[in-house]
Steps between C-alpha positions, in 0.01 A plus 500: 500500500339632816552361846353589836723376783382476858727410790298251703507315829292233329294450187300224337300423188180297515301360208163333564567493876830314446832661599716502188808683628608657826804688633606659823743794497575615149353671199157472343559587135208584271623466142342666196633410156459754221460417133838659418699329777813304414764289673689817593197628695489172694871508576496866603214459747630169637828677582310792655287278721786282622706811569234708675637598838169531684553266797622639829848438637598486868470881523149502355608651166386360166838363392441131429379333184272196503784248502678673788170508692432131431165570336298329229301635205136437415446588133147571376422577137272805479404641161292772669824691564457609137152644553443814294253735669545809281144482371187387674471282806570157356869412466653409168784251472631554147856549626517164680647196327279226362452216752731248331789747477436636850506154657822407324675824602369481858635146538834608352510796741439265793782276376737797495410573863550134596837491322620773736459257790170628639209271585215605268142385542240570232133577472301338220505677166155625389326351805259690722725528804456632849821663620552562871793693640636677800695795362809565711558871547300559290750484217358502148707580191394548139746393226460552126761378252409773251549797734 
């Protein structure tokens, strides 16, 4: 499982000119599900994301997690995180999960985040989305459950 986390001041997902989900301060989480991912990958990365201390405290140091900072999460499924560019110029996606499995695991992952007490908004699985964000910092972190 591969996740790209961005600390944001705000973020939103639009589909066909309609706002689907929107957050203010929090995390924009792009989620890629691999074909070998299991429940343990979901649990590991849900714990990592909820525990990430990347929000500033009163002294301006990154010491607070998302709950302590009072932030929300916007979760967007993104199979392109598994793009293989070793050969040629067109990406291959053989390592990404099939759509049915990916959707199921992505929804389960979002449930794990919600169960930790965080407000989680979602993009639309397999839709052509426009994602807007204001990265705060910028802070962008790459997480991979296999590394």
